[in-house]
mmCIF entry with sequence, helices, sheets and N, C-alpha, C, O atoms, coordinates in Angstrom:
data_MODEL
# 
_entry.id   MODEL 
# 
_entity.id                         1 
_entity.type                       polymer 
_entity.pdbx_number_of_molecules   1 
# 
_entity_poly.entity_id                      1 
_entity_poly.type                           'polypeptide(L)' 
_entity_poly.nstd_linkage                   no 
_entity_poly.nstd_monomer                   no 
_entity_poly.pdbx_seq_one_letter_code       MFGKERDFEILINKIKSPGGTTQAGLESLEGSKIESIFKDAFRAAKERSIQISDEN 
_entity_poly.pdbx_seq_one_letter_code_can   MFGKERDFEILINKIKSPGGTTQAGLESLEGSKIESIFKDAFRAAKERSIQISDEN 
_entity_poly.pdbx_strand_id                 A 
# 
loop_
_entity_poly_seq.entity_id 
_entity_poly_seq.num 
_entity_poly_seq.mon_id 
_entity_poly_seq.hetero 
1 1  MET n 
1 2  PHE n 
1 3  GLY n 
1 4  LYS n 
1 5  GLU n 
1 6  ARG n 
1 7  ASP n 
1 8  PHE n 
1 9  GLU n 
1 10 ILE n 
1 11 LEU n 
1 12 ILE n 
1 13 ASN n 
1 14 LYS n 
1 15 ILE n 
1 16 LYS n 
1 17 SER n 
1 18 PRO n 
1 19 GLY n 
1 20 GLY n 
1 21 THR n 
1 22 THR n 
1 23 GLN n 
1 24 ALA n 
1 25 GLY n 
1 26 LEU n 
1 27 GLU n 
1 28 SER n 
1 29 LEU n 
1 30 GLU n 
1 31 GLY n 
1 32 SER n 
1 33 LYS n 
1 34 ILE n 
1 35 GLU n 
1 36 SER n 
1 37 ILE n 
1 38 PHE n 
1 39 LYS n 
1 40 ASP n 
1 41 ALA n 
1 42 PHE n 
1 43 ARG n 
1 44 ALA n 
1 45 ALA n 
1 46 LYS n 
1 47 GLU n 
1 48 ARG n 
1 49 SER n 
1 50 ILE n 
1 51 GLN n 
1 52 ILE n 
1 53 SER n 
1 54 ASP n 
1 55 GLU n 
1 56 ASN n 
# 
_struct_asym.id          A 
_struct_asym.entity_id   1 
# 
loop_
_struct_conf.conf_type_id 
_struct_conf.id 
_struct_conf.pdbx_PDB_helix_id 
_struct_conf.beg_label_comp_id 
_struct_conf.beg_label_asym_id 
_struct_conf.beg_label_seq_id 
_struct_conf.pdbx_beg_PDB_ins_code 
_struct_conf.end_label_comp_id 
_struct_conf.end_label_asym_id 
_struct_conf.end_label_seq_id 
_struct_conf.pdbx_end_PDB_ins_code 
_struct_conf.beg_auth_comp_id 
_struct_conf.beg_auth_asym_id 
_struct_conf.beg_auth_seq_id 
_struct_conf.end_auth_comp_id 
_struct_conf.end_auth_asym_id 
_struct_conf.end_auth_seq_id 
_struct_conf.pdbx_PDB_helix_class 
_struct_conf.details 
_struct_conf.pdbx_PDB_helix_length 
HELX_P HELX_P1 AA1 LYS A 4  ? ILE A 15 ? LYS A 4  ILE A 15 1 ? 12 
HELX_P HELX_P2 AA2 THR A 21 ? GLY A 31 ? THR A 21 GLY A 31 1 ? 11 
HELX_P HELX_P3 AA3 ILE A 34 ? GLU A 55 ? ILE A 34 GLU A 55 1 ? 22 
# 
_struct_conf_type.id          HELX_P 
_struct_conf_type.criteria    ? 
_struct_conf_type.reference   ? 
# 
loop_
_atom_site.group_PDB 
_atom_site.id 
_atom_site.type_symbol 
_atom_site.label_atom_id 
_atom_site.label_alt_id 
_atom_site.label_comp_id 
_atom_site.label_asym_id 
_atom_site.label_entity_id 
_atom_site.label_seq_id 
_atom_site.pdbx_PDB_ins_code 
_atom_site.Cartn_x 
_atom_site.Cartn_y 
_atom_site.Cartn_z 
_atom_site.occupancy 
_atom_site.B_iso_or_equiv 
_atom_site.pdbx_formal_charge 
_atom_site.auth_seq_id 
_atom_site.auth_comp_id 
_atom_site.auth_asym_id 
_atom_site.auth_atom_id 
_atom_site.pdbx_PDB_model_num 
ATOM 1   N N  . MET A 1 1  ? -9.961  -6.378 -0.772 1.00 0.00 ? 1  MET A N  1 
ATOM 2   C CA . MET A 1 1  ? -10.783 -5.153 -0.846 1.00 0.00 ? 1  MET A CA 1 
ATOM 3   C C  . MET A 1 1  ? -10.907 -4.759 -2.257 1.00 0.00 ? 1  MET A C  1 
ATOM 4   O O  . MET A 1 1  ? -9.864  -4.787 -2.911 1.00 0.00 ? 1  MET A O  1 
ATOM 5   N N  . PHE A 1 2  ? -11.961 -4.407 -2.830 1.00 0.00 ? 2  PHE A N  1 
ATOM 6   C CA . PHE A 1 2  ? -12.180 -3.945 -4.085 1.00 0.00 ? 2  PHE A CA 1 
ATOM 7   C C  . PHE A 1 2  ? -13.122 -2.820 -4.198 1.00 0.00 ? 2  PHE A C  1 
ATOM 8   O O  . PHE A 1 2  ? -13.969 -2.719 -3.310 1.00 0.00 ? 2  PHE A O  1 
ATOM 9   N N  . GLY A 1 3  ? -13.105 -1.921 -5.193 1.00 0.00 ? 3  GLY A N  1 
ATOM 10  C CA . GLY A 1 3  ? -13.971 -0.980 -5.464 1.00 0.00 ? 3  GLY A CA 1 
ATOM 11  C C  . GLY A 1 3  ? -13.968 0.064  -4.330 1.00 0.00 ? 3  GLY A C  1 
ATOM 12  O O  . GLY A 1 3  ? -12.926 0.515  -3.855 1.00 0.00 ? 3  GLY A O  1 
ATOM 13  N N  . LYS A 1 4  ? -15.191 0.414  -3.932 1.00 0.00 ? 4  LYS A N  1 
ATOM 14  C CA . LYS A 1 4  ? -15.371 1.478  -2.852 1.00 0.00 ? 4  LYS A CA 1 
ATOM 15  C C  . LYS A 1 4  ? -14.566 1.183  -1.572 1.00 0.00 ? 4  LYS A C  1 
ATOM 16  O O  . LYS A 1 4  ? -13.961 2.087  -0.997 1.00 0.00 ? 4  LYS A O  1 
ATOM 17  N N  . GLU A 1 5  ? -14.564 -0.016 -1.155 1.00 0.00 ? 5  GLU A N  1 
ATOM 18  C CA . GLU A 1 5  ? -13.884 -0.417 0.100  1.00 0.00 ? 5  GLU A CA 1 
ATOM 19  C C  . GLU A 1 5  ? -12.442 0.028  -0.099 1.00 0.00 ? 5  GLU A C  1 
ATOM 20  O O  . GLU A 1 5  ? -11.895 0.727  0.754  1.00 0.00 ? 5  GLU A O  1 
ATOM 21  N N  . ARG A 1 6  ? -11.802 -0.365 -1.224 1.00 0.00 ? 6  ARG A N  1 
ATOM 22  C CA . ARG A 1 6  ? -10.441 -0.062 -1.400 1.00 0.00 ? 6  ARG A CA 1 
ATOM 23  C C  . ARG A 1 6  ? -10.317 1.375  -1.454 1.00 0.00 ? 6  ARG A C  1 
ATOM 24  O O  . ARG A 1 6  ? -9.407  1.884  -0.800 1.00 0.00 ? 6  ARG A O  1 
ATOM 25  N N  . ASP A 1 7  ? -11.061 2.085  -2.108 1.00 0.00 ? 7  ASP A N  1 
ATOM 26  C CA . ASP A 1 7  ? -10.911 3.588  -2.297 1.00 0.00 ? 7  ASP A CA 1 
ATOM 27  C C  . ASP A 1 7  ? -10.970 4.195  -0.892 1.00 0.00 ? 7  ASP A C  1 
ATOM 28  O O  . ASP A 1 7  ? -10.217 5.129  -0.618 1.00 0.00 ? 7  ASP A O  1 
ATOM 29  N N  . PHE A 1 8  ? -11.838 3.704  0.018  1.00 0.00 ? 8  PHE A N  1 
ATOM 30  C CA . PHE A 1 8  ? -12.025 4.142  1.444  1.00 0.00 ? 8  PHE A CA 1 
ATOM 31  C C  . PHE A 1 8  ? -10.679 3.916  2.128  1.00 0.00 ? 8  PHE A C  1 
ATOM 32  O O  . PHE A 1 8  ? -10.179 4.802  2.822  1.00 0.00 ? 8  PHE A O  1 
ATOM 33  N N  . GLU A 1 9  ? -10.140 2.837  1.953  1.00 0.00 ? 9  GLU A N  1 
ATOM 34  C CA . GLU A 1 9  ? -8.988  2.415  2.641  1.00 0.00 ? 9  GLU A CA 1 
ATOM 35  C C  . GLU A 1 9  ? -7.750  3.363  2.280  1.00 0.00 ? 9  GLU A C  1 
ATOM 36  O O  . GLU A 1 9  ? -6.925  3.731  3.117  1.00 0.00 ? 9  GLU A O  1 
ATOM 37  N N  . ILE A 1 10 ? -7.729  3.684  1.027  1.00 0.00 ? 10 ILE A N  1 
ATOM 38  C CA . ILE A 1 10 ? -6.671  4.536  0.500  1.00 0.00 ? 10 ILE A CA 1 
ATOM 39  C C  . ILE A 1 10 ? -6.832  5.966  1.119  1.00 0.00 ? 10 ILE A C  1 
ATOM 40  O O  . ILE A 1 10 ? -5.873  6.637  1.502  1.00 0.00 ? 10 ILE A O  1 
ATOM 41  N N  . LEU A 1 11 ? -8.159  6.370  1.178  1.00 0.00 ? 11 LEU A N  1 
ATOM 42  C CA . LEU A 1 11 ? -8.459  7.706  1.811  1.00 0.00 ? 11 LEU A CA 1 
ATOM 43  C C  . LEU A 1 11 ? -7.883  7.770  3.271  1.00 0.00 ? 11 LEU A C  1 
ATOM 44  O O  . LEU A 1 11 ? -7.137  8.669  3.661  1.00 0.00 ? 11 LEU A O  1 
ATOM 45  N N  . ILE A 1 12 ? -8.304  6.741  4.011  1.00 0.00 ? 12 ILE A N  1 
ATOM 46  C CA . ILE A 1 12 ? -8.044  6.697  5.370  1.00 0.00 ? 12 ILE A CA 1 
ATOM 47  C C  . ILE A 1 12 ? -6.440  6.724  5.565  1.00 0.00 ? 12 ILE A C  1 
ATOM 48  O O  . ILE A 1 12 ? -5.923  7.419  6.440  1.00 0.00 ? 12 ILE A O  1 
ATOM 49  N N  . ASN A 1 13 ? -5.705  5.928  4.696  1.00 0.00 ? 13 ASN A N  1 
ATOM 50  C CA . ASN A 1 13 ? -4.295  5.893  4.845  1.00 0.00 ? 13 ASN A CA 1 
ATOM 51  C C  . ASN A 1 13 ? -3.645  7.284  4.440  1.00 0.00 ? 13 ASN A C  1 
ATOM 52  O O  . ASN A 1 13 ? -2.528  7.583  4.864  1.00 0.00 ? 13 ASN A O  1 
ATOM 53  N N  . LYS A 1 14 ? -4.348  8.099  3.637  1.00 0.00 ? 14 LYS A N  1 
ATOM 54  C CA . LYS A 1 14 ? -3.874  9.543  3.312  1.00 0.00 ? 14 LYS A CA 1 
ATOM 55  C C  . LYS A 1 14 ? -4.197  10.472 4.355  1.00 0.00 ? 14 LYS A C  1 
ATOM 56  O O  . LYS A 1 14 ? -3.557  11.523 4.410  1.00 0.00 ? 14 LYS A O  1 
ATOM 57  N N  . ILE A 1 15 ? -5.160  10.217 5.245  1.00 0.00 ? 15 ILE A N  1 
ATOM 58  C CA . ILE A 1 15 ? -5.412  11.317 6.375  1.00 0.00 ? 15 ILE A CA 1 
ATOM 59  C C  . ILE A 1 15 ? -4.949  10.896 7.739  1.00 0.00 ? 15 ILE A C  1 
ATOM 60  O O  . ILE A 1 15 ? -4.903  11.710 8.662  1.00 0.00 ? 15 ILE A O  1 
ATOM 61  N N  . LYS A 1 16 ? -4.613  9.669  7.880  1.00 0.00 ? 16 LYS A N  1 
ATOM 62  C CA . LYS A 1 16 ? -4.164  9.305  9.268  1.00 0.00 ? 16 LYS A CA 1 
ATOM 63  C C  . LYS A 1 16 ? -2.619  9.445  9.357  1.00 0.00 ? 16 LYS A C  1 
ATOM 64  O O  . LYS A 1 16 ? -1.923  9.229  8.365  1.00 0.00 ? 16 LYS A O  1 
ATOM 65  N N  . SER A 1 17 ? -2.098  9.801  10.531 1.00 0.00 ? 17 SER A N  1 
ATOM 66  C CA . SER A 1 17 ? -0.829  9.742  10.831 1.00 0.00 ? 17 SER A CA 1 
ATOM 67  C C  . SER A 1 17 ? -0.414  8.584  11.672 1.00 0.00 ? 17 SER A C  1 
ATOM 68  O O  . SER A 1 17 ? -1.048  8.409  12.713 1.00 0.00 ? 17 SER A O  1 
ATOM 69  N N  . PRO A 1 18 ? 0.540   7.783  11.381 1.00 0.00 ? 18 PRO A N  1 
ATOM 70  C CA . PRO A 1 18 ? 0.943   6.555  12.218 1.00 0.00 ? 18 PRO A CA 1 
ATOM 71  C C  . PRO A 1 18 ? 1.064   6.993  13.658 1.00 0.00 ? 18 PRO A C  1 
ATOM 72  O O  . PRO A 1 18 ? 1.784   7.947  13.951 1.00 0.00 ? 18 PRO A O  1 
ATOM 73  N N  . GLY A 1 19 ? 0.338   6.280  14.619 1.00 0.00 ? 19 GLY A N  1 
ATOM 74  C CA . GLY A 1 19 ? 0.440   6.639  15.948 1.00 0.00 ? 19 GLY A CA 1 
ATOM 75  C C  . GLY A 1 19 ? -0.303  7.793  16.345 1.00 0.00 ? 19 GLY A C  1 
ATOM 76  O O  . GLY A 1 19 ? -0.282  8.117  17.532 1.00 0.00 ? 19 GLY A O  1 
ATOM 77  N N  . GLY A 1 20 ? -1.064  8.564  15.378 1.00 0.00 ? 20 GLY A N  1 
ATOM 78  C CA . GLY A 1 20 ? -1.887  9.674  15.735 1.00 0.00 ? 20 GLY A CA 1 
ATOM 79  C C  . GLY A 1 20 ? -3.229  9.416  16.202 1.00 0.00 ? 20 GLY A C  1 
ATOM 80  O O  . GLY A 1 20 ? -3.654  8.273  16.373 1.00 0.00 ? 20 GLY A O  1 
ATOM 81  N N  . THR A 1 21 ? -3.962  10.556 16.427 1.00 0.00 ? 21 THR A N  1 
ATOM 82  C CA . THR A 1 21 ? -5.334  10.465 17.016 1.00 0.00 ? 21 THR A CA 1 
ATOM 83  C C  . THR A 1 21 ? -6.327  9.779  16.113 1.00 0.00 ? 21 THR A C  1 
ATOM 84  O O  . THR A 1 21 ? -7.202  9.064  16.602 1.00 0.00 ? 21 THR A O  1 
ATOM 85  N N  . THR A 1 22 ? -6.221  9.972  14.795 1.00 0.00 ? 22 THR A N  1 
ATOM 86  C CA . THR A 1 22 ? -7.053  9.466  13.866 1.00 0.00 ? 22 THR A CA 1 
ATOM 87  C C  . THR A 1 22 ? -6.944  7.932  13.782 1.00 0.00 ? 22 THR A C  1 
ATOM 88  O O  . THR A 1 22 ? -7.944  7.245  13.573 1.00 0.00 ? 22 THR A O  1 
ATOM 89  N N  . GLN A 1 23 ? -5.749  7.415  13.944 1.00 0.00 ? 23 GLN A N  1 
ATOM 90  C CA . GLN A 1 23 ? -5.395  6.092  13.805 1.00 0.00 ? 23 GLN A CA 1 
ATOM 91  C C  . GLN A 1 23 ? -5.968  5.413  15.089 1.00 0.00 ? 23 GLN A C  1 
ATOM 92  O O  . GLN A 1 23 ? -6.584  4.348  15.047 1.00 0.00 ? 23 GLN A O  1 
ATOM 93  N N  . ALA A 1 24 ? -5.712  6.131  16.263 1.00 0.00 ? 24 ALA A N  1 
ATOM 94  C CA . ALA A 1 24 ? -6.246  5.497  17.565 1.00 0.00 ? 24 ALA A CA 1 
ATOM 95  C C  . ALA A 1 24 ? -7.803  5.449  17.444 1.00 0.00 ? 24 ALA A C  1 
ATOM 96  O O  . ALA A 1 24 ? -8.400  4.465  17.881 1.00 0.00 ? 24 ALA A O  1 
ATOM 97  N N  . GLY A 1 25 ? -8.434  6.419  16.901 1.00 0.00 ? 25 GLY A N  1 
ATOM 98  C CA . GLY A 1 25 ? -9.953  6.378  16.776 1.00 0.00 ? 25 GLY A CA 1 
ATOM 99  C C  . GLY A 1 25 ? -10.357 5.232  15.997 1.00 0.00 ? 25 GLY A C  1 
ATOM 100 O O  . GLY A 1 25 ? -11.232 4.440  16.349 1.00 0.00 ? 25 GLY A O  1 
ATOM 101 N N  . LEU A 1 26 ? -9.646  5.165  14.850 1.00 0.00 ? 26 LEU A N  1 
ATOM 102 C CA . LEU A 1 26 ? -10.176 4.026  13.775 1.00 0.00 ? 26 LEU A CA 1 
ATOM 103 C C  . LEU A 1 26 ? -9.902  2.703  14.387 1.00 0.00 ? 26 LEU A C  1 
ATOM 104 O O  . LEU A 1 26 ? -10.705 1.798  14.159 1.00 0.00 ? 26 LEU A O  1 
ATOM 105 N N  . GLU A 1 27 ? -8.829  2.468  15.163 1.00 0.00 ? 27 GLU A N  1 
ATOM 106 C CA . GLU A 1 27 ? -8.527  1.267  15.797 1.00 0.00 ? 27 GLU A CA 1 
ATOM 107 C C  . GLU A 1 27 ? -9.537  0.923  16.912 1.00 0.00 ? 27 GLU A C  1 
ATOM 108 O O  . GLU A 1 27 ? -9.843  -0.247 17.140 1.00 0.00 ? 27 GLU A O  1 
ATOM 109 N N  . SER A 1 28 ? -10.008 1.875  17.545 1.00 0.00 ? 28 SER A N  1 
ATOM 110 C CA . SER A 1 28 ? -11.032 1.712  18.557 1.00 0.00 ? 28 SER A CA 1 
ATOM 111 C C  . SER A 1 28 ? -12.399 1.251  17.905 1.00 0.00 ? 28 SER A C  1 
ATOM 112 O O  . SER A 1 28 ? -13.106 0.388  18.425 1.00 0.00 ? 28 SER A O  1 
ATOM 113 N N  . LEU A 1 29 ? -12.710 1.898  16.727 1.00 0.00 ? 29 LEU A N  1 
ATOM 114 C CA . LEU A 1 29 ? -13.912 1.461  16.129 1.00 0.00 ? 29 LEU A CA 1 
ATOM 115 C C  . LEU A 1 29 ? -13.834 0.140  15.508 1.00 0.00 ? 29 LEU A C  1 
ATOM 116 O O  . LEU A 1 29 ? -14.839 -0.571 15.502 1.00 0.00 ? 29 LEU A O  1 
ATOM 117 N N  . GLU A 1 30 ? -12.650 -0.290 14.943 1.00 0.00 ? 30 GLU A N  1 
ATOM 118 C CA . GLU A 1 30 ? -12.469 -1.599 14.384 1.00 0.00 ? 30 GLU A CA 1 
ATOM 119 C C  . GLU A 1 30 ? -12.747 -2.718 15.407 1.00 0.00 ? 30 GLU A C  1 
ATOM 120 O O  . GLU A 1 30 ? -13.221 -3.810 15.092 1.00 0.00 ? 30 GLU A O  1 
ATOM 121 N N  . GLY A 1 31 ? -12.395 -2.334 16.720 1.00 0.00 ? 31 GLY A N  1 
ATOM 122 C CA . GLY A 1 31 ? -12.581 -3.317 17.799 1.00 0.00 ? 31 GLY A CA 1 
ATOM 123 C C  . GLY A 1 31 ? -14.042 -3.506 18.228 1.00 0.00 ? 31 GLY A C  1 
ATOM 124 O O  . GLY A 1 31 ? -14.415 -4.463 18.907 1.00 0.00 ? 31 GLY A O  1 
ATOM 125 N N  . SER A 1 32 ? -14.785 -2.597 17.814 1.00 0.00 ? 32 SER A N  1 
ATOM 126 C CA . SER A 1 32 ? -16.240 -2.585 18.213 1.00 0.00 ? 32 SER A CA 1 
ATOM 127 C C  . SER A 1 32 ? -17.007 -3.252 17.038 1.00 0.00 ? 32 SER A C  1 
ATOM 128 O O  . SER A 1 32 ? -16.436 -3.741 16.063 1.00 0.00 ? 32 SER A O  1 
ATOM 129 N N  . LYS A 1 33 ? -18.350 -3.229 17.218 1.00 0.00 ? 33 LYS A N  1 
ATOM 130 C CA . LYS A 1 33 ? -19.293 -3.745 16.277 1.00 0.00 ? 33 LYS A CA 1 
ATOM 131 C C  . LYS A 1 33 ? -19.901 -2.625 15.417 1.00 0.00 ? 33 LYS A C  1 
ATOM 132 O O  . LYS A 1 33 ? -20.963 -2.831 14.830 1.00 0.00 ? 33 LYS A O  1 
ATOM 133 N N  . ILE A 1 34 ? -19.290 -1.495 15.327 1.00 0.00 ? 34 ILE A N  1 
ATOM 134 C CA . ILE A 1 34 ? -19.694 -0.412 14.664 1.00 0.00 ? 34 ILE A CA 1 
ATOM 135 C C  . ILE A 1 34 ? -20.012 -0.665 13.120 1.00 0.00 ? 34 ILE A C  1 
ATOM 136 O O  . ILE A 1 34 ? -21.015 -0.177 12.599 1.00 0.00 ? 34 ILE A O  1 
ATOM 137 N N  . GLU A 1 35 ? -19.266 -1.312 12.547 1.00 0.00 ? 35 GLU A N  1 
ATOM 138 C CA . GLU A 1 35 ? -19.288 -1.643 11.130 1.00 0.00 ? 35 GLU A CA 1 
ATOM 139 C C  . GLU A 1 35 ? -20.620 -2.526 10.887 1.00 0.00 ? 35 GLU A C  1 
ATOM 140 O O  . GLU A 1 35 ? -21.341 -2.227 9.936  1.00 0.00 ? 35 GLU A O  1 
ATOM 141 N N  . SER A 1 36 ? -20.926 -3.500 11.644 1.00 0.00 ? 36 SER A N  1 
ATOM 142 C CA . SER A 1 36 ? -22.196 -4.285 11.466 1.00 0.00 ? 36 SER A CA 1 
ATOM 143 C C  . SER A 1 36 ? -23.351 -3.354 11.795 1.00 0.00 ? 36 SER A C  1 
ATOM 144 O O  . SER A 1 36 ? -24.403 -3.430 11.161 1.00 0.00 ? 36 SER A O  1 
ATOM 145 N N  . ILE A 1 37 ? -23.170 -2.465 12.789 1.00 0.00 ? 37 ILE A N  1 
ATOM 146 C CA . ILE A 1 37 ? -24.256 -1.603 13.154 1.00 0.00 ? 37 ILE A CA 1 
ATOM 147 C C  . ILE A 1 37 ? -24.619 -0.654 11.856 1.00 0.00 ? 37 ILE A C  1 
ATOM 148 O O  . ILE A 1 37 ? -25.780 -0.492 11.478 1.00 0.00 ? 37 ILE A O  1 
ATOM 149 N N  . PHE A 1 38 ? -23.530 -0.078 11.253 1.00 0.00 ? 38 PHE A N  1 
ATOM 150 C CA . PHE A 1 38 ? -23.817 0.736  10.149 1.00 0.00 ? 38 PHE A CA 1 
ATOM 151 C C  . PHE A 1 38 ? -24.364 0.048  8.984  1.00 0.00 ? 38 PHE A C  1 
ATOM 152 O O  . PHE A 1 38 ? -25.241 0.576  8.300  1.00 0.00 ? 38 PHE A O  1 
ATOM 153 N N  . LYS A 1 39 ? -23.861 -1.170 8.714  1.00 0.00 ? 39 LYS A N  1 
ATOM 154 C CA . LYS A 1 39 ? -24.462 -1.972 7.608  1.00 0.00 ? 39 LYS A CA 1 
ATOM 155 C C  . LYS A 1 39 ? -25.914 -2.273 7.900  1.00 0.00 ? 39 LYS A C  1 
ATOM 156 O O  . LYS A 1 39 ? -26.726 -2.151 6.982  1.00 0.00 ? 39 LYS A O  1 
ATOM 157 N N  . ASP A 1 40 ? -26.289 -2.636 9.037  1.00 0.00 ? 40 ASP A N  1 
ATOM 158 C CA . ASP A 1 40 ? -27.605 -2.986 9.408  1.00 0.00 ? 40 ASP A CA 1 
ATOM 159 C C  . ASP A 1 40 ? -28.586 -1.764 9.164  1.00 0.00 ? 40 ASP A C  1 
ATOM 160 O O  . ASP A 1 40 ? -29.710 -1.852 8.670  1.00 0.00 ? 40 ASP A O  1 
ATOM 161 N N  . ALA A 1 41 ? -27.986 -0.659 9.580  1.00 0.00 ? 41 ALA A N  1 
ATOM 162 C CA . ALA A 1 41 ? -28.819 0.731  9.422  1.00 0.00 ? 41 ALA A CA 1 
ATOM 163 C C  . ALA A 1 41 ? -28.989 1.007  7.946  1.00 0.00 ? 41 ALA A C  1 
ATOM 164 O O  . ALA A 1 41 ? -30.106 1.353  7.563  1.00 0.00 ? 41 ALA A O  1 
ATOM 165 N N  . PHE A 1 42 ? -28.048 0.898  7.118  1.00 0.00 ? 42 PHE A N  1 
ATOM 166 C CA . PHE A 1 42 ? -27.999 1.170  5.716  1.00 0.00 ? 42 PHE A CA 1 
ATOM 167 C C  . PHE A 1 42 ? -28.824 0.209  5.072  1.00 0.00 ? 42 PHE A C  1 
ATOM 168 O O  . PHE A 1 42 ? -29.516 0.637  4.149  1.00 0.00 ? 42 PHE A O  1 
ATOM 169 N N  . ARG A 1 43 ? -28.904 -1.054 5.371  1.00 0.00 ? 43 ARG A N  1 
ATOM 170 C CA . ARG A 1 43 ? -29.624 -2.016 4.683  1.00 0.00 ? 43 ARG A CA 1 
ATOM 171 C C  . ARG A 1 43 ? -31.138 -1.818 5.065  1.00 0.00 ? 43 ARG A C  1 
ATOM 172 O O  . ARG A 1 43 ? -32.036 -1.960 4.235  1.00 0.00 ? 43 ARG A O  1 
ATOM 173 N N  . ALA A 1 44 ? -31.361 -1.475 6.401  1.00 0.00 ? 44 ALA A N  1 
ATOM 174 C CA . ALA A 1 44 ? -32.830 -1.103 6.765  1.00 0.00 ? 44 ALA A CA 1 
ATOM 175 C C  . ALA A 1 44 ? -33.310 0.090  5.972  1.00 0.00 ? 44 ALA A C  1 
ATOM 176 O O  . ALA A 1 44 ? -34.441 0.096  5.488  1.00 0.00 ? 44 ALA A O  1 
ATOM 177 N N  . ALA A 1 45 ? -32.463 1.107  5.829  1.00 0.00 ? 45 ALA A N  1 
ATOM 178 C CA . ALA A 1 45 ? -32.849 2.320  5.142  1.00 0.00 ? 45 ALA A CA 1 
ATOM 179 C C  . ALA A 1 45 ? -33.110 2.026  3.662  1.00 0.00 ? 45 ALA A C  1 
ATOM 180 O O  . ALA A 1 45 ? -34.074 2.553  3.106  1.00 0.00 ? 45 ALA A O  1 
ATOM 181 N N  . LYS A 1 46 ? -32.304 1.222  3.020  1.00 0.00 ? 46 LYS A N  1 
ATOM 182 C CA . LYS A 1 46 ? -32.465 0.793  1.650  1.00 0.00 ? 46 LYS A CA 1 
ATOM 183 C C  . LYS A 1 46 ? -33.816 0.077  1.495  1.00 0.00 ? 46 LYS A C  1 
ATOM 184 O O  . LYS A 1 46 ? -34.653 0.436  0.667  1.00 0.00 ? 46 LYS A O  1 
ATOM 185 N N  . GLU A 1 47 ? -33.987 -0.982 2.361  1.00 0.00 ? 47 GLU A N  1 
ATOM 186 C CA . GLU A 1 47 ? -35.235 -1.670 2.273  1.00 0.00 ? 47 GLU A CA 1 
ATOM 187 C C  . GLU A 1 47 ? -36.485 -0.784 2.371  1.00 0.00 ? 47 GLU A C  1 
ATOM 188 O O  . GLU A 1 47 ? -37.440 -0.925 1.606  1.00 0.00 ? 47 GLU A O  1 
ATOM 189 N N  . ARG A 1 48 ? -36.438 0.104  3.313  1.00 0.00 ? 48 ARG A N  1 
ATOM 190 C CA . ARG A 1 48 ? -37.539 1.010  3.454  1.00 0.00 ? 48 ARG A CA 1 
ATOM 191 C C  . ARG A 1 48 ? -37.845 1.849  2.330  1.00 0.00 ? 48 ARG A C  1 
ATOM 192 O O  . ARG A 1 48 ? -38.987 2.096  1.942  1.00 0.00 ? 48 ARG A O  1 
ATOM 193 N N  . SER A 1 49 ? -36.677 2.322  1.771  1.00 0.00 ? 49 SER A N  1 
ATOM 194 C CA . SER A 1 49 ? -36.756 3.306  0.547  1.00 0.00 ? 49 SER A CA 1 
ATOM 195 C C  . SER A 1 49 ? -37.471 2.538  -0.619 1.00 0.00 ? 49 SER A C  1 
ATOM 196 O O  . SER A 1 49 ? -38.279 3.105  -1.354 1.00 0.00 ? 49 SER A O  1 
ATOM 197 N N  . ILE A 1 50 ? -37.137 1.248  -0.744 1.00 0.00 ? 50 ILE A N  1 
ATOM 198 C CA . ILE A 1 50 ? -37.792 0.376  -1.800 1.00 0.00 ? 50 ILE A CA 1 
ATOM 199 C C  . ILE A 1 50 ? -39.300 0.166  -1.427 1.00 0.00 ? 50 ILE A C  1 
ATOM 200 O O  . ILE A 1 50 ? -40.118 0.134  -2.345 1.00 0.00 ? 50 ILE A O  1 
ATOM 201 N N  . GLN A 1 51 ? -39.695 0.027  -0.179 1.00 0.00 ? 51 GLN A N  1 
ATOM 202 C CA . GLN A 1 51 ? -40.974 -0.148 0.232  1.00 0.00 ? 51 GLN A CA 1 
ATOM 203 C C  . GLN A 1 51 ? -41.799 1.142  -0.110 1.00 0.00 ? 51 GLN A C  1 
ATOM 204 O O  . GLN A 1 51 ? -42.900 1.076  -0.656 1.00 0.00 ? 51 GLN A O  1 
ATOM 205 N N  . ILE A 1 52 ? -41.224 2.260  0.230  1.00 0.00 ? 52 ILE A N  1 
ATOM 206 C CA . ILE A 1 52 ? -41.780 3.553  -0.014 1.00 0.00 ? 52 ILE A CA 1 
ATOM 207 C C  . ILE A 1 52 ? -42.024 3.803  -1.564 1.00 0.00 ? 52 ILE A C  1 
ATOM 208 O O  . ILE A 1 52 ? -43.093 4.280  -1.948 1.00 0.00 ? 52 ILE A O  1 
ATOM 209 N N  . SER A 1 53 ? -41.109 3.502  -2.352 1.00 0.00 ? 53 SER A N  1 
ATOM 210 C CA . SER A 1 53 ? -41.247 3.710  -3.762 1.00 0.00 ? 53 SER A CA 1 
ATOM 211 C C  . SER A 1 53 ? -42.257 2.746  -4.302 1.00 0.00 ? 53 SER A C  1 
ATOM 212 O O  . SER A 1 53 ? -42.988 3.193  -5.186 1.00 0.00 ? 53 SER A O  1 
ATOM 213 N N  . ASP A 1 54 ? -42.431 1.498  -3.926 1.00 0.00 ? 54 ASP A N  1 
ATOM 214 C CA . ASP A 1 54 ? -43.414 0.625  -4.245 1.00 0.00 ? 54 ASP A CA 1 
ATOM 215 C C  . ASP A 1 54 ? -44.856 1.057  -3.922 1.00 0.00 ? 54 ASP A C  1 
ATOM 216 O O  . ASP A 1 54 ? -45.810 0.707  -4.617 1.00 0.00 ? 54 ASP A O  1 
ATOM 217 N N  . GLU A 1 55 ? -44.964 1.839  -2.828 1.00 0.00 ? 55 GLU A N  1 
ATOM 218 C CA . GLU A 1 55 ? -46.223 2.302  -2.347 1.00 0.00 ? 55 GLU A CA 1 
ATOM 219 C C  . GLU A 1 55 ? -46.682 3.490  -3.197 1.00 0.00 ? 55 GLU A C  1 
ATOM 220 O O  . GLU A 1 55 ? -47.862 3.841  -3.169 1.00 0.00 ? 55 GLU A O  1 
ATOM 221 N N  . ASN A 1 56 ? -45.837 4.069  -3.898 1.00 0.00 ? 56 ASN A N  1 
ATOM 222 C CA . ASN A 1 56 ? -46.267 5.242  -4.739 1.00 0.00 ? 56 ASN A CA 1 
ATOM 223 C C  . ASN A 1 56 ? -46.665 4.777  -6.150 1.00 0.00 ? 56 ASN A C  1 
ATOM 224 O O  . ASN A 1 56 ? -47.046 5.597  -6.985 1.00 0.00 ? 56 ASN A O  1 
# 
């Protein structure tokens, strides 16, 4: 991991407690397809923003 992803990992490690509720929630999300869902949503929003700026 580099850049923003690494910074995010550091932040997560600072706020979660081993065996705590935040860790349990994060582990649940890691097992789902939430990351790809968010990436798809952000990609679609970016593409639409480019389209809108080209229309103006």
